[in-house]
C-alpha positions as a printed Julia matrix, in Angstrom:
469×3 Matrix{Float64}:
 335.13  117.94   90.03
 338.61  119.48   90.31
 341.24  118.28   92.73
 340.72  121.36   94.9
 336.94  121.06   95.11
 337.3   117.35   95.85
 339.52  118.25   98.8
 336.79  120.57  100.05
 334.25  117.74   99.94
 336.65  115.55  101.9
 337.01  118.27  104.56
 333.24  118.38  105.0
 332.98  114.6   105.3
 335.71  114.63  107.95
 333.74  117.26  109.85
 330.65  115.03  109.56
 332.53  112.01  110.89
 333.79  114.01  113.87
 330.3   115.31  114.6
 328.8   111.81  114.51
 331.32  110.61  117.09
 330.3   113.37  119.49
 326.52  113.0   119.29
 323.82  110.36  119.56
 321.29  109.55  116.86
 318.01  110.17  118.72
 315.94  113.26  117.99
 314.03  115.17  120.69
 310.68  113.32  120.95
 308.89  116.3   122.51
 309.87  118.56  119.57
 309.53  116.15  116.66
 305.9   115.12  116.66
 302.61  116.51  115.33
 301.0   119.11  117.58
 297.63  118.51  119.16
 296.23  121.99  119.79
 296.07  123.47  122.34
 299.55  122.47  123.45
 301.45  123.01  126.67
 304.92  124.55  126.68
 307.09  126.61  128.99
 307.41  130.12  127.6
 310.12  132.57  128.59
 310.62  136.27  127.8
 310.68  137.03  124.09
 308.46  133.96  123.47
 311.42  131.69  124.21
 310.21  128.1   124.21
 306.84  128.95  122.65
 305.5   126.56  120.0
 303.91  128.55  117.16
 303.45  126.03  114.37
 304.48  122.73  112.82
 307.13  122.59  110.1
 308.7   120.07  107.77
 311.38  122.48  106.56
 314.15  122.48  109.13
 315.14  121.07  112.5
 317.8   122.28  114.92
 318.87  120.15  117.88
 320.96  122.48  119.98
 321.99  119.94  122.59
 323.49  117.62  119.96
 324.6   120.06  117.3
 322.22  118.93  114.56
 320.96  120.93  111.6
 318.49  119.19  109.28
 316.84  120.5   106.1
 313.77  118.51  105.01
 315.27  115.35  106.53
 318.75  115.81  105.04
 321.8   116.24  107.27
 323.53  119.59  106.67
 326.89  117.86  106.2
 325.58  115.74  103.31
 323.98  118.74  101.62
 327.22  120.72  101.9
 329.3   117.81  100.64
 327.19  116.82   97.65
 324.55  119.43   96.85
 324.38  123.04   95.6
 322.57  126.11   96.87
 320.19  125.95   93.91
 319.24  122.38   94.84
 318.89  123.23   98.52
 316.71  126.26   97.78
 314.44  124.08   95.65
 314.38  121.49   98.43
 313.39  124.03  101.08
 310.66  125.56   98.93
 309.14  122.41   97.44
 309.95  119.68   99.93
 312.04  117.45   97.66
 315.28  117.55   95.71
 314.73  118.37   92.02
 315.46  115.95   89.22
 317.76  117.01   86.4
 315.01  118.64   84.31
 313.49  120.46   87.29
 316.88  121.74   88.41
 317.72  123.01   84.93
 314.39  124.84   84.73
 314.93  126.32   88.18
 318.4   127.58   87.27
 317.07  129.2    84.09
 314.35  130.93   86.07
 316.89  132.12   88.64
 319.06  133.6    85.9
 316.06  135.27   84.24
 314.79  136.74   87.5
 318.24  137.99   88.52
 317.94  140.69   85.85
 316.14  143.54   87.6
 316.96  146.62   85.47
 314.22  148.95   86.71
 314.89  148.13   90.33
 318.61  148.77   89.83
 317.89  152.1    88.17
 315.58  153.17   91.0
 318.02  152.03   93.69
 320.87  153.92   92.04
 318.74  157.06   92.32
 319.3   156.99   96.07
 322.62  157.88   97.78
 323.35  154.22   98.49
 327.1   154.91   98.55
 326.41  156.74  101.83
 324.07  154.11  103.23
 324.79  150.97  105.19
 324.46  147.96  102.86
 321.61  146.37  104.81
 319.59  149.59  104.67
 320.06  149.75  100.9
 319.19  146.06  100.56
 315.98  146.52  102.5
 315.06  149.44  100.27
 315.88  147.38   97.2
 313.38  144.63   98.06
 310.64  147.24   98.31
 311.66  148.64   94.92
 311.46  145.11   93.5
 307.91  145.05   94.81
 307.2   148.24   92.89
 308.68  146.84   89.69
 307.09  143.43   89.67
 303.71  143.83   91.35
 300.72  146.15   91.08
 299.8   146.05   94.76
 300.78  149.66   95.5
 299.32  151.2    92.37
 296.43  153.59   92.85
 293.14  151.81   92.32
 294.59  148.29   92.66
 292.28  145.92   94.51
 293.75  142.62   95.59
 291.85  139.46   94.7
 292.8   138.2    98.11
 291.06  141.15   99.75
 287.96  140.48   97.65
 287.53  136.94   98.91
 288.19  137.59  102.59
 285.05  138.89  104.23
 286.41  139.14  107.76
 289.51  140.63  109.31
 291.05  137.65  111.05
 292.37  139.87  113.79
 288.74  140.66  114.69
 287.98  136.99  115.38
 287.87  136.56  119.17
 291.25  135.31  120.38
 291.36  136.65  123.92
 290.12  133.33  125.23
 292.45  130.36  125.09
 293.02  129.74  121.35
 292.27  126.17  120.36
 293.68  126.4   116.86
 292.04  125.19  113.69
 292.89  122.56  111.13
 292.72  125.22  108.41
 292.96  129.01  108.3
 289.86  130.8   109.56
 288.76  132.42  106.32
 285.49  132.28  104.4
 287.07  130.6   101.39
 288.86  127.37  100.66
 292.58  127.18  100.01
 292.03  125.86   96.48
 290.2   129.05   95.57
 293.22  131.05   96.66
 295.71  128.78   94.9
 293.8   128.96   91.63
 293.8   132.74   91.74
 297.49  133.23   92.54
 299.22  130.27   90.9
 302.3   131.52   89.04
 300.98  135.08   89.22
 303.5   137.67   90.37
 300.82  140.36   90.58
 299.53  138.89   93.82
 303.05  138.76   95.22
 302.61  135.62   97.34
 303.09  132.8    94.81
 306.16  130.65   94.23
 307.36  132.89   91.41
 307.66  135.67   93.97
 309.86  133.37   96.05
 312.03  132.72   93.01
 312.1   136.4    92.18
 313.34  137.4    95.61
 315.79  134.52   95.74
 317.29  135.68   92.43
 316.92  139.42   92.94
 318.44  139.92   96.39
 321.96  138.85   95.28
 321.67  141.25   92.34
 320.75  144.03   94.77
 323.74  143.11   96.95
 325.96  143.41   93.88
 324.52  146.85   93.09
 325.21  148.1    96.61
 328.76  146.73   96.61
 329.67  148.11   93.18
 328.13  151.58   93.56
 329.74  152.03   96.93
 333.13  151.26   95.37
 332.53  153.72   92.53
 331.71  151.18   89.81
 328.66  150.4    87.72
 326.65  147.27   88.6
 327.26  144.04   86.72
 324.77  141.66   85.17
 325.02  137.96   86.14
 326.72  135.56   83.74
 324.91  132.49   82.44
 327.99  130.3    82.79
 328.33  130.98   86.53
 326.38  129.34   89.35
 324.25  131.28   91.82
 327.21  131.42   94.23
 329.66  132.28   91.45
 327.5   135.15   90.24
 327.17  136.49   93.77
 330.95  136.76   94.07
 331.23  138.2    90.54
 328.54  140.85   91.04
 330.14  141.93   94.36
 333.84  141.89   93.47
 333.82  142.4    89.68
 335.94  139.34   89.03
 335.05  135.78   88.18
 335.73  133.51   91.14
 338.0   130.51   91.09
 336.35  127.09   91.22
 337.33  126.83   94.89
 335.82  130.21   95.78
 332.63  129.35   93.91
 332.36  126.01   95.72
 333.07  127.49   99.15
 330.54  130.29   98.68
 327.99  127.69   97.59
 328.58  125.8   100.86
 328.39  128.98  102.94
 325.03  129.82  101.36
 323.73  126.31  102.09
 324.78  126.63  105.74
 322.94  129.93  106.19
 319.76  129.05  104.24
 317.54  128.16  107.2
 317.82  127.89  110.95
 314.57  127.31  112.78
 312.3   130.02  114.14
 315.01  132.62  114.53
 314.17  136.33  114.83
 314.3   137.19  111.13
 312.33  134.1   110.09
 309.71  134.85  112.72
 309.54  138.48  111.59
 308.93  137.35  108.0
 306.22  134.93  109.1
 304.45  137.48  111.3
 304.2   139.94  108.41
 303.07  137.21  106.02
 300.42  135.99  108.46
 298.55  139.28  107.9
 298.45  138.35  104.2
 300.89  141.08  103.33
 303.06  139.93  100.43
 306.39  138.13  100.24
 308.33  141.27   99.32
 307.27  142.97  102.55
 307.83  139.74  104.47
 311.4   139.39  103.19
 311.93  143.1   103.89
 310.91  142.42  107.49
 313.41  139.55  107.62
 316.18  141.83  106.36
 315.22  144.46  108.94
 315.41  141.9   111.75
 318.7   140.49  110.48
 320.12  144.01  110.5
 319.9   144.12  114.3
 323.25  143.62  116.07
 321.83  140.79  118.2
 321.0   138.76  115.08
 323.18  139.44  112.02
 326.56  141.1   111.84
 328.47  139.1   114.44
 330.95  137.79  111.86
 331.88  141.37  111.02
 332.61  141.99  114.71
 334.67  138.77  114.87
 337.02  140.12  112.21
 337.39  143.35  114.22
 338.2   141.35  117.37
 340.77  139.14  115.62
 342.5   142.2   114.15
 342.43  143.84  117.57
 344.08  140.78  119.15
 346.71  140.98  116.43
 348.53  137.66  116.7
 348.55  134.21  118.25
 350.86  135.41  121.02
 348.3   137.95  122.18
 345.39  135.52  122.37
 345.79  134.25  125.94
 346.34  137.65  127.61
 343.44  139.11  125.62
 341.19  136.21  126.57
 342.17  136.37  130.26
 341.44  140.1   130.3
 338.0   139.71  128.7
 337.12  136.79  130.93
 338.11  138.73  134.05
 335.69  141.46  133.01
 333.04  138.85  132.13
 332.92  140.28  128.64
 331.29  138.69  125.59
 333.51  137.0   123.03
 332.05  137.5   119.57
 331.48  134.34  117.54
 331.05  132.05  120.55
 327.92  130.67  122.15
 324.45  130.44  120.69
 320.88  130.87  121.89
 320.1   127.32  120.75
 323.34  125.34  120.56
 324.87  123.83  123.67
 327.1   121.72  121.45
 329.48  122.61  118.64
 327.54  124.45  115.92
 327.56  122.11  112.87
 327.92  125.15  110.59
 331.11  126.15  112.37
 332.39  122.58  112.0
 332.25  123.09  108.23
 333.33  126.74  108.03
 336.39  126.26  110.26
 338.2   123.85  107.89
 337.1   125.94  104.89
 338.55  129.09  106.45
 341.82  127.27  107.02
 341.81  125.95  103.44
 341.17  129.37  101.88
 343.67  131.18  104.07
 346.65  129.15  102.82
 347.41  131.48   99.94
 346.42  134.69  101.7
 348.89  136.0   104.33
 346.4   138.31  106.02
 343.69  135.64  106.15
 346.26  133.09  107.34
 347.15  135.35  110.26
 343.47  135.85  111.08
 342.81  132.12  111.0
 345.8   131.31  113.21
 344.57  133.87  115.75
 341.02  132.52  115.53
 342.17  128.93  115.97
 344.22  129.84  119.04
 341.25  131.75  120.49
 338.95  128.78  119.9
 341.31  126.5   121.83
 341.36  128.92  124.78
 337.58  129.31  124.88
 336.68  125.65  124.34
 339.22  124.39  126.9
 337.57  126.56  129.57
 334.08  127.81  128.72
 333.36  124.78  126.55
 333.65  122.49  129.55
 332.07  124.88  132.06
 329.21  126.44  130.08
 329.01  124.47  126.82
 330.15  127.5   124.81
 331.62  126.71  121.39
 332.21  128.58  118.11
 329.05  129.48  116.23
 328.42  130.08  112.52
 329.81  133.63  112.71
 333.23  132.78  114.1
 334.82  131.48  110.9
 332.45  132.76  108.19
 334.03  136.22  108.21
 337.45  134.73  107.49
 335.92  132.75  104.62
 334.43  135.87  103.05
 337.51  137.99  103.72
 339.66  135.42  101.93
 337.53  136.07   98.82
 338.12  139.8    98.98
 334.66  140.66  100.32
 334.39  143.67  102.64
 333.16  143.0   106.2
 330.06  145.19  105.91
 328.82  142.9   103.13
 328.88  139.8   105.36
 325.34  140.36  106.67
 323.87  141.09  103.2
 325.34  137.74  102.07
 323.63  136.16  105.08
 320.36  137.73  103.86
 320.93  136.48  100.3
 321.06  132.93  101.61
 318.3   133.23  104.2
 315.76  134.36  101.59
 315.41  130.64  100.81
 314.43  129.82  104.38
 312.25  132.9   104.85
 310.18  132.29  101.73
 309.93  128.53  102.3
 308.62  128.95  105.83
 306.21  131.68  104.79
 304.79  129.47  102.04
 304.44  126.57  104.46
 302.75  128.67  107.13
 300.27  130.29  104.73
 298.79  126.89  103.88
 297.21  126.85  107.33
 297.57  130.48  108.2
 296.54  131.99  111.5
 297.55  135.58  112.17
 300.1   135.79  114.99
 298.48  137.3   118.05
 300.3   136.63  121.34
 299.24  138.46  124.49
 301.11  140.63  126.95
 300.6   140.43  130.71
 299.32  143.8   131.91
 301.14  144.94  135.06
 300.07  148.59  135.06
 297.69  150.45  137.4
 293.87  150.7   137.33
 291.33  153.38  138.33
 293.52  156.41  137.68
 291.59  159.7   137.55
 292.03  162.08  134.64
 293.42  165.48  135.67
 293.13  168.48  133.3
 296.47  169.58  131.9
 296.58  172.92  133.79
 296.13  171.16  137.11
 298.8   168.51  136.6
 302.02  168.48  138.56
 305.28  167.27  137.06
 304.95  163.53  136.51
 307.16  161.16  138.44
 309.16  158.64  136.52
 307.63  155.2   136.7
C-alpha cells in the first residue's frame, strides 16, 4: 500500500469514527426479522413502506445513517476491501478466500472481452446517443451474443418445466405467500439444468458476464463519442482501474484506482430502490438477467433516480465561487426550490456514502484547480444547508453531492456519471435477483379502482365531444 492510498484508508476510518459518535448501535427490530406471511405494513403511494420480500444482502437504516452489505459495515468494506471482493460477497453471501478471489478476477477479465457486442454497438450512431441509452442497448446486444434465447426455434428448458403461468394463479384474494415458488417443479431441478450455463441466461455466470461486460460497454460509449476506438482491458489493472482506463484512455494513478474502487463499493447496493425493484420485477416473470439488468439501467436513467450528481456539478458551476454560496442559497430557499445533492427518500441522517465521498473529493481536488474550486463551493454550500435545513428537516448531503467532484477530478465527463453508477449497481441488481429467484413469486400488486360503473356504450356517430375527466 502506497503512502497516498494509506492516507485514503485513514480518511475513511475517520469518517467511520465520526459516524459512530453520531448514531446508536441498535438496528430497527421491526425491519430486521424474518417475515411471517401475511404481514402488516403501512403502504404509501408508489408502494412506499411495502414489504415485498426478505433479504440477507443489504440493509439501510435511514434514521441512523447505516449501510450494511451482508453484515459488513460500509466503512470497513471501503477501508479494507475491493469492489471485486464486495461483488463476490453480494452475490455469494461471503467474502472469498485467496483462491476464490483469484478465480473470480480471472473470470471477470475473461468476460470483459465482448468483441461481437462491441462491433454491434458500434454499428449504431452511439456518438449521437445519450450514454445511458447506448448502455441499455449494449446489455441487450450482450444477450444476443452470449445466449440463444432470442434465436428462432429456441425453446427454453425453463419454459418446458413450468406447466402453469404463475400470473394465472388466483391472487386477487389476500395473498398468503408460500415457503417456495408456486411452480410444478423443485428448485433442484432448475439448478441442475442451469448451473454454469449461459444459454439459460439466469445462472451465476450471467451475473459475472454482466458485471464484467457493462464497464466494457461504458468504455465503448465514452471512446466512440470522443472519436476514438474502444480499448481492451489490461490484465495488470483492477476492475476499477480498467474502468478508468477504458473510459479515459490513460492508466490511472494508484490513488485514482483506489478512489474509484471505493466509489464502486459505495454504489453497489442500496435496498429496494427503484432500479433494483425494476430488475426484480422483470426477473420475477422468469425473464433473464440481461433483460433484468436492462430494466435496472432504464430505471436508473430517470432523473428522479440517477443523474443527480451530474446536476450537482452544473449547480456548483452556476454558483461560481464560495462568495456566491449564501446569496444563491437564500434565493433558492426563498423560492422553496430543490437543492440537488441534498436530502434522500430514506436517509434522515447523514448519508454514510457522502461521509466517505466528501473527504475523497477534497483529497483528489488538491492538485486540480477546477476541482478545488468546485469542492470549496460544495463545502460552503453544505455548511449553509446543514446549519439550517439539517436542523429543521434532517436534510444532509447524499451520495450524489460529492461523487461528481470525485469523477470530475479523474477527468470523467459528467454524462458518464450515471453509467458508472450502473456499472457498480449491476452487483446489487444481480445479487438481489438471484436471491429472490430462490423463492420466486411474480410481483402482482393491485390498484384501487376509483373510476365509474354502469356507463352505457354510445355509437361513435352519436357521441358528443368528451369532457375532460
